[in-house]
C-alpha positions, 0 to 999 in steps of 0.5 A: 544569499548563496546559503539560502539558494542551496537550502531551497535547491536541497528542499526541492530535490528532497520533495522530488525524490519523495514524489518519485519514491511514492509513485514507484512504491505505492502498491507495495503495501497493498500487495503485502496486505493482500498476501497477508489476507490470503494467508489468513484466508487459507488458514481459516478456510477448508476450501481455498481457491487462490483467485477467489481469495485474492478477489475477496481480499482486494475488495475488503481492503479497498472497501475498508480503505475508503471507510478508514476501518480495520479489516473484516475477515 
């Protein structure tokens, strides 16, 4: 009985840790993806504006995230 209780407590603690990590680091992948998109835009564009590229990349990523498709540069 004691072994079952410790197992259940460990599972609950594991779930809580995963939820904490997810809430704190959920934007990490989005930020990295936006930076990669901006780098690609900079390399392919003659007139590079950082703010316009950031807005464009965020719009494209959010649009493609909803549809589940790849990026459209």
